[in-house]
Z-matrix of the N, CA and C atoms (Angstrom, degrees):
N
C 1 1.437
C 2 1.528 1 109.40
N 3 1.305 2 116.74 1 132.56
C 4 1.460 3 121.62 2 177.55
C 5 1.523 4 108.48 3 -83.15
N 6 1.326 5 115.32 4 136.43
C 7 1.458 6 120.76 5 -178.72
C 8 1.523 7 108.99 6 -142.86
N 9 1.306 8 116.54 7 148.52
C 10 1.469 9 120.27 8 -179.50
C 11 1.532 10 110.50 9 -86.19
N 12 1.321 11 114.83 10 160.74
C 13 1.459 12 120.14 11 175.49
C 14 1.525 13 110.78 12 -59.62
N 15 1.307 14 116.23 13 -38.67
C 16 1.464 15 119.66 14 -179.50
C 17 1.529 16 111.04 15 -62.85
N 18 1.330 17 117.28 16 -41.75
C 19 1.467 18 119.94 17 177.51
C 20 1.530 19 111.14 18 -63.41
N 21 1.332 20 116.42 19 -41.75
C 22 1.463 21 119.67 20 177.30
C 23 1.519 22 110.71 21 -62.78
N 24 1.313 23 115.83 22 -44.99
C 25 1.464 24 121.46 23 179.96
C 26 1.522 25 110.38 24 -55.92
N 27 1.313 26 116.06 25 -45.59
C 28 1.465 27 120.17 26 -178.59
C 29 1.527 28 112.26 27 -70.57
N 30 1.331 29 117.03 28 -44.96
C 31 1.465 30 120.48 29 -177.13
C 32 1.524 31 112.55 30 -66.74
N 33 1.345 32 116.59 31 -36.03
C 34 1.462 33 120.49 32 -173.77
C 35 1.528 34 113.39 33 -107.92
N 36 1.322 35 115.97 34 7.38
C 37 1.466 36 121.31 35 177.30
C 38 1.531 37 113.34 36 57.76
N 39 1.321 38 116.29 37 41.29
C 40 1.459 39 120.07 38 175.28
C 41 1.523 40 109.49 39 -76.49
N 42 1.311 41 115.03 40 151.56
C 43 1.459 42 120.75 41 173.73
C 44 1.530 43 107.82 42 -97.88
N 45 1.316 44 117.47 43 131.13
C 46 1.460 45 121.19 44 177.19
C 47 1.524 46 108.09 45 -87.17
N 48 1.342 47 116.33 46 115.43
C 49 1.456 48 121.73 47 -179.16
C 50 1.517 49 111.75 48 -92.31
N 51 1.325 50 116.54 49 -30.97
C 52 1.472 51 121.98 50 176.47
C 53 1.520 52 108.57 51 -153.91
N 54 1.329 53 115.04 52 157.21
C 55 1.458 54 119.68 53 173.64
C 56 1.506 55 115.87 54 81.17
N 57 1.301 56 117.44 55 30.87
C 58 1.472 57 120.97 56 177.25
C 59 1.529 58 110.80 57 -51.89
N 60 1.325 59 116.61 58 -33.67
C 61 1.468 60 122.01 59 -177.63
C 62 1.527 61 112.70 60 -70.57
N 63 1.313 62 117.87 61 -14.73
C 64 1.475 63 120.41 62 -175.61
C 65 1.527 64 112.82 63 -111.19
N 66 1.318 65 117.29 64 16.77
C 67 1.463 66 119.73 65 -178.38
C 68 1.515 67 113.82 66 -72.89
N 69 1.326 68 116.90 67 -2.70
C 70 1.464 69 119.59 68 174.97
C 71 1.526 70 111.69 69 -84.87
N 72 1.322 71 117.50 70 -2.84
C 73 1.473 72 120.57 71 178.84
C 74 1.518 73 110.60 72 -62.13
N 75 1.330 74 114.36 73 143.22
C 76 1.463 75 120.97 74 178.58
C 77 1.525 76 108.88 75 -90.01
N 78 1.305 77 115.75 76 139.87
C 79 1.460 78 122.66 77 -179.24
C 80 1.520 79 109.58 78 -92.05
N 81 1.334 80 115.62 79 128.84
C 82 1.466 81 121.37 80 -179.55
C 83 1.525 82 112.19 81 -112.22
N 84 1.318 83 117.08 82 33.91
C 85 1.458 84 120.66 83 -179.17
C 86 1.511 85 110.40 84 120.73
N 87 1.329 86 115.27 85 -174.54
C 88 1.460 87 120.46 86 -178.43
C 89 1.516 88 110.03 87 -143.88
N 90 1.322 89 114.97 88 155.72
C 91 1.461 90 121.96 89 176.23
C 92 1.516 91 107.70 90 -135.46
N 93 1.319 92 117.14 91 132.49
C 94 1.461 93 122.12 92 -178.46
C 95 1.521 94 109.10 93 -114.56
N 96 1.325 95 116.01 94 118.30
C 97 1.456 96 120.68 95 176.74
C 98 1.515 97 109.92 96 -170.59
N 99 1.325 98 115.69 97 149.64
C 100 1.456 99 121.20 98 173.01
C 101 1.525 100 111.09 99 -107.81
N 102 1.304 101 116.86 100 2.81
C 103 1.460 102 121.92 101 -179.30
C 104 1.531 103 108.90 102 -100.24
N 105 1.320 104 116.58 103 112.47
C 106 1.464 105 120.86 104 -174.65
C 107 1.520 106 112.67 105 -57.82
N 108 1.322 107 117.66 106 -42.65
C 109 1.471 108 120.04 107 -178.75
C 110 1.527 109 111.08 108 -64.91
N 111 1.315 110 116.91 109 -32.28
C 112 1.465 111 121.32 110 176.75
C 113 1.525 112 110.11 111 -65.07
N 114 1.316 113 116.77 112 -45.58
C 115 1.461 114 121.62 113 179.32
C 116 1.530 115 109.69 114 -63.62
N 117 1.327 116 116.52 115 -42.61
C 118 1.468 117 120.40 116 179.68
C 119 1.524 118 111.17 117 -62.10
N 120 1.316 119 117.18 118 -33.97
C 121 1.455 120 120.84 119 -177.51
C 122 1.512 121 115.26 120 -86.04
N 123 1.331 122 117.47 121 -27.77
C 124 1.466 123 119.90 122 -170.51
C 125 1.525 124 116.32 123 -117.96
N 126 1.327 125 118.43 124 -28.60
C 127 1.474 126 120.12 125 -177.69
C 128 1.523 127 109.89 126 -70.00
N 129 1.311 128 115.35 127 146.63
C 130 1.469 129 122.13 128 -179.51
C 131 1.525 130 110.36 129 -109.66
N 132 1.332 131 117.21 130 151.61
C 133 1.460 132 119.85 131 176.67
C 134 1.537 133 111.15 132 -53.21
N 135 1.324 134 115.58 133 140.93
C 136 1.451 135 120.88 134 179.03
C 137 1.516 136 114.73 135 90.72
N 138 1.332 137 116.90 136 -11.59
C 139 1.463 138 119.94 137 178.97
C 140 1.527 139 111.03 138 -77.64
N 141 1.314 140 115.67 139 159.04
C 142 1.457 141 123.37 140 168.22
C 143 1.526 142 106.34 141 -93.37
N 144 1.316 143 115.38 142 139.18
C 145 1.468 144 120.79 143 177.71
C 146 1.524 145 108.33 144 -106.26
N 147 1.312 146 116.93 145 120.44
C 148 1.456 147 123.16 146 177.46
C 149 1.523 148 108.13 147 -98.45
N 150 1.349 149 116.57 148 122.28
C 151 1.459 150 120.46 149 -176.03
C 152 1.521 151 111.58 150 -153.61
N 153 1.323 152 115.66 151 158.54
C 154 1.467 153 120.59 152 171.43
C 155 1.528 154 110.24 153 -101.55
N 156 1.326 155 117.19 154 -0.20
C 157 1.466 156 120.99 155 177.02
C 158 1.524 157 109.08 156 -71.08
N 159 1.330 158 117.27 157 142.21
C 160 1.460 159 120.55 158 -178.08
C 161 1.536 160 112.70 159 -134.78
N 162 1.328 161 117.54 160 14.59
C 163 1.460 162 120.08 161 -179.01
C 164 1.525 163 111.38 162 -89.64
N 165 1.312 164 115.94 163 171.01
C 166 1.466 165 122.55 164 -173.18
C 167 1.538 166 113.60 165 -59.81
N 168 1.319 167 117.99 166 -28.25
C 169 1.461 168 120.48 167 -176.89
C 170 1.526 169 113.53 168 -66.16
N 171 1.328 170 117.95 169 -20.98
C 172 1.470 171 118.68 170 177.77
C 173 1.522 172 110.63 171 -65.07
N 174 1.323 173 115.45 172 -34.03
C 175 1.470 174 120.07 173 179.52
C 176 1.528 175 109.49 174 -66.35
N 177 1.312 176 116.93 175 -43.93
C 178 1.464 177 120.97 176 179.98
C 179 1.528 178 111.18 177 -61.64
N 180 1.318 179 116.95 178 -43.39
C 181 1.473 180 120.89 179 -179.64
C 182 1.527 181 110.35 180 -66.33
N 183 1.319 182 117.27 181 -45.46
C 184 1.468 183 120.61 182 179.86
C 185 1.522 184 111.37 183 -61.89
N 186 1.301 185 116.66 184 -39.46
C 187 1.465 186 121.08 185 178.42
C 188 1.524 187 110.85 186 -67.43
N 189 1.325 188 116.01 187 -46.96
C 190 1.466 189 121.54 188 179.76
C 191 1.527 190 112.00 189 -58.29
N 192 1.324 191 116.55 190 -42.35
C 193 1.470 192 122.05 191 -176.87
C 194 1.534 193 112.86 192 -87.54
N 195 1.337 194 117.26 193 -1.62
C 196 1.465 195 122.54 194 -179.54
C 197 1.531 196 111.78 195 54.50
N 198 1.331 197 115.09 196 48.32
C 199 1.458 198 120.82 197 179.15
C 200 1.517 199 110.37 198 -77.12
N 201 1.319 200 116.89 199 152.94
C 202 1.467 201 121.15 200 178.30
C 203 1.516 202 111.02 201 -65.27
N 204 1.332 203 116.02 202 -41.44
C 205 1.466 204 120.30 203 -177.50
C 206 1.518 205 109.73 204 -169.78
N 207 1.319 206 113.57 205 168.14
C 208 1.462 207 122.54 206 169.45
C 209 1.520 208 106.33 207 -110.99
N 210 1.327 209 116.24 208 135.32
C 211 1.459 210 120.08 209 171.74
C 212 1.522 211 107.02 210 -113.22
N 213 1.312 212 115.26 211 116.86
C 214 1.461 213 121.76 212 179.34
C 215 1.525 214 107.64 213 -89.28
N 216 1.335 215 115.04 214 132.54
C 217 1.464 216 120.93 215 -175.97
C 218 1.529 217 111.34 216 -115.24
N 219 1.321 218 115.12 217 179.33
C 220 1.467 219 123.16 218 175.08
C 221 1.517 220 114.12 219 63.47
N 222 1.338 221 116.65 220 29.75
C 223 1.457 222 122.04 221 177.70
C 224 1.529 223 113.12 222 55.08
N 225 1.330 224 116.12 223 28.97
C 226 1.471 225 120.63 224 178.60
C 227 1.518 226 109.35 225 -72.70
N 228 1.326 227 116.55 226 142.81
C 229 1.460 228 122.85 227 178.33
C 230 1.530 229 108.92 228 -95.35
N 231 1.322 230 116.37 229 135.48
C 232 1.462 231 122.33 230 -179.95
C 233 1.528 232 107.56 231 -103.36
N 234 1.330 233 115.88 232 127.04
C 235 1.462 234 121.02 233 -178.96
C 236 1.523 235 111.61 234 -64.41
N 237 1.313 236 116.54 235 148.25
C 238 1.469 237 121.06 236 179.26
C 239 1.533 238 113.29 237 -55.52
N 240 1.333 239 117.79 238 -34.84
C 241 1.467 240 120.14 239 179.56
C 242 1.525 241 111.45 240 -63.51
N 243 1.317 242 116.54 241 -37.04
C 244 1.470 243 121.21 242 178.92
C 245 1.535 244 109.02 243 -68.09
N 246 1.308 245 116.63 244 -41.18
C 247 1.470 246 120.66 245 179.79
C 248 1.528 247 110.73 246 -67.44
N 249 1.318 248 117.49 247 -37.22
C 250 1.467 249 120.77 248 175.67
C 251 1.526 250 110.63 249 -62.25
N 252 1.333 251 116.33 250 -44.17
C 253 1.461 252 120.37 251 178.60
C 254 1.530 253 110.42 252 -63.94
N 255 1.311 254 116.79 253 -38.68
C 256 1.467 255 121.05 254 178.35
C 257 1.526 256 110.49 255 -61.51
N 258 1.317 257 117.37 256 -42.78
C 259 1.467 258 120.71 257 177.68
C 260 1.527 259 110.59 258 -61.88
N 261 1.325 260 116.49 259 -43.20
C 262 1.466 261 120.37 260 179.86
C 263 1.524 262 112.41 261 -62.91
N 264 1.332 263 116.10 262 -36.59
C 265 1.465 264 120.60 263 -176.92
C 266 1.530 265 112.50 264 -97.08
N 267 1.329 266 116.81 265 9.52
C 268 1.465 267 122.96 266 178.04
C 269 1.528 268 112.81 267 57.26
N 270 1.323 269 114.90 268 46.22
C 271 1.460 270 121.60 269 177.88
C 272 1.527 271 108.60 270 -109.59
N 273 1.304 272 116.32 271 121.28
C 274 1.467 273 121.28 272 175.99
C 275 1.527 274 108.89 273 -80.90
N 276 1.324 275 115.20 274 131.91
C 277 1.465 276 120.86 275 175.34
C 278 1.516 277 107.76 276 -122.45
N 279 1.339 278 114.92 277 123.81
C 280 1.459 279 122.27 278 177.75
C 281 1.522 280 108.24 279 -114.81
N 282 1.316 281 116.81 280 155.87
C 283 1.461 282 122.13 281 176.29
C 284 1.518 283 108.59 282 -121.04
N 285 1.335 284 115.81 283 128.92
C 286 1.461 285 119.24 284 179.86
C 287 1.522 286 111.73 285 -92.95
N 288 1.323 287 117.85 286 -28.52
C 289 1.454 288 120.89 287 -177.45
C 290 1.520 289 113.78 288 75.90
N 291 1.320 290 116.54 289 4.10
C 292 1.469 291 121.10 290 -178.45
C 293 1.527 292 109.34 291 -120.60
N 294 1.337 293 117.86 292 168.13
C 295 1.463 294 120.84 293 174.98
C 296 1.529 295 111.58 294 -65.23
N 297 1.319 296 116.24 295 159.73
C 298 1.464 297 121.94 296 -178.65
C 299 1.533 298 111.62 297 -58.43
N 300 1.322 299 117.59 298 -42.32
C 301 1.459 300 121.34 299 -177.92
C 302 1.533 301 111.15 300 -60.13
N 303 1.322 302 115.24 301 -47.67
C 304 1.459 303 120.25 302 -179.80
C 305 1.530 304 111.13 303 -65.91
N 306 1.325 305 116.33 304 -42.00
C 307 1.464 306 121.35 305 179.08
C 308 1.520 307 110.60 306 -61.48
N 309 1.321 308 116.44 307 -46.45
C 310 1.466 309 120.70 308 -180.00
C 311 1.527 310 110.98 309 -63.54
N 312 1.318 311 117.11 310 -40.29
C 313 1.458 312 120.68 311 179.10
C 314 1.520 313 112.66 312 -63.44
N 315 1.319 314 116.64 313 -43.34
C 316 1.456 315 120.44 314 178.43
C 317 1.532 316 110.99 315 -64.50
N 318 1.332 317 115.51 316 -43.57
C 319 1.459 318 119.62 317 178.47
C 320 1.521 319 111.04 318 -61.66
N 321 1.322 320 116.38 319 -42.79
C 322 1.464 321 120.46 320 -179.23
C 323 1.523 322 110.92 321 -58.58
N 324 1.314 323 115.95 322 -42.46
C 325 1.468 324 120.52 323 179.98
C 326 1.527 325 112.14 324 -60.18
N 327 1.329 326 116.66 325 -30.62
C 328 1.461 327 120.96 326 -176.57
C 329 1.532 328 112.87 327 -91.88
N 330 1.340 329 117.15 328 -40.86
C 331 1.476 330 119.28 329 -171.29
C 332 1.521 331 113.45 330 -108.81
N 333 1.300 332 117.99 331 15.24
C 334 1.473 333 120.24 332 176.71
C 335 1.516 334 110.50 333 -38.99
N 336 1.304 335 116.81 334 123.67
C 337 1.466 336 120.20 335 -177.61
C 338 1.507 337 111.92 336 -103.41
């Protein structure tokens, strides 16, 4: 089932940290990894990336791979500079506040393809 970022945000109580303007994007699956090279090699455009990484390079990878959004897990805080870069590169960043396993499981239940 295709679902928008905004619907996911509402259903799963995610916090939108950047990219409020792009929450109408449709999600085409998800990829879970904290290894940037892994995401660059395996994630597909339109996917959500679930990660605990919070540095500036996540924005570059998400932009390069044309991902729908990044979901930051484990209650990690994202620095304002990273969020500014995300806005510039049109990357939506959401926060789940939960561990990656739980976040991925909840997403799977909703976006099973």
